[in-house]
C-alpha positions as CSV (number, residue, x, y, z in Angstrom):
1,T,38.2,27.3,-16.5
2,N,36.9,25.4,-13.9
3,K,36.5,28.6,-12.0
4,E,34.3,29.9,-14.6
5,A,32.4,27.1,-14.9
6,F,31.8,26.8,-10.9
7,G,30.6,30.1,-11.0
8,R,27.9,29.5,-13.6
9,W,26.8,26.6,-11.9
10,V,26.4,28.5,-8.5
11,S,24.6,31.3,-10.3
12,G,22.4,29.1,-12.0
13,N,23.7,30.0,-15.5
14,T,25.1,26.7,-17.2
15,G,22.3,26.8,-20.1
16,H,21.0,23.3,-18.5
17,P,17.0,24.8,-17.4
18,L,16.4,22.2,-14.2
19,V,20.1,22.7,-13.3
20,D,19.9,26.5,-13.0
21,A,16.1,26.7,-12.1
22,N,17.6,24.7,-8.8
23,M,20.4,26.4,-8.0
24,R,18.7,29.7,-8.6
25,E,15.7,28.5,-6.1
26,L,18.5,27.6,-3.5
27,A,20.2,31.1,-4.1
28,L,17.3,32.9,-3.1
29,T,15.4,30.6,-0.5
30,G,18.2,28.8,0.8
31,F,16.7,25.4,-0.1
32,M,16.9,22.6,-2.5
33,S,14.8,19.8,-2.9
34,N,16.5,16.3,-2.7
35,R,16.3,15.8,-5.9
36,G,17.1,18.7,-6.8
37,R,20.4,18.4,-4.7
38,Q,21.3,15.0,-6.4
39,N,20.6,16.4,-10.0
40,V,22.8,19.5,-9.4
41,A,25.7,17.6,-7.8
42,S,25.5,14.9,-10.6
43,F,25.7,17.9,-13.0
44,L,28.5,19.5,-11.4
45,V,30.7,16.6,-11.4
46,H,29.9,14.4,-14.1
47,N,28.8,17.3,-16.7
48,L,31.1,20.1,-15.6
49,G,33.5,17.7,-14.1
50,L,34.6,19.6,-11.2
51,D,35.8,18.4,-7.8
52,W,32.6,17.4,-5.4
53,R,34.1,19.3,-2.5
54,L,33.5,22.4,-4.1
55,G,29.9,21.7,-4.0
56,A,29.8,20.3,-0.9
57,A,31.4,23.2,0.6
58,Y,29.0,25.3,-1.3
59,F,26.3,23.6,0.0
60,E,27.4,23.5,3.7
61,E,27.8,27.5,3.1
62,I,24.4,28.3,1.7
63,L,21.6,25.7,2.5
64,L,19.5,26.7,5.6
65,D,18.9,23.1,6.6
66,H,22.4,21.8,6.2
67,D,23.4,18.8,8.1
68,V,27.3,17.9,7.9
69,S,27.0,14.2,7.4
70,A,23.7,14.2,5.2
71,N,25.5,16.8,2.6
72,W,29.0,15.4,2.7
73,G,27.5,11.8,2.6
74,N,25.0,12.5,-0.5
75,W,28.2,14.6,-2.3
76,N,30.7,11.6,-1.9
77,A,27.8,9.4,-3.3
78,A,27.2,11.5,-6.0
79,A,30.8,12.0,-7.1
80,G,31.2,7.9,-6.8
81,V,33.7,7.8,-4.5
82,N,31.7,6.0,-1.3
83,G,33.2,3.3,-1.9
84,G,30.3,0.7,-2.5
């Protein structure tokens, strides 16, 4: 289900090492590199087919360096809904 897929993504248990390492780092430290953020966002949207707003809301909740406009703008772009 979508809920289970999202849970695996959050916990870093997708079976994709790059995604899992970044998500585990985020859970442990509250930080993730910009490239990592792009990779996990793309995976959530394009591989898992989940709504990008789930990821944006999760990042808003857990990132220590969260910035509203940068976060939501980057997720919007990852989903390809930025109109450009």
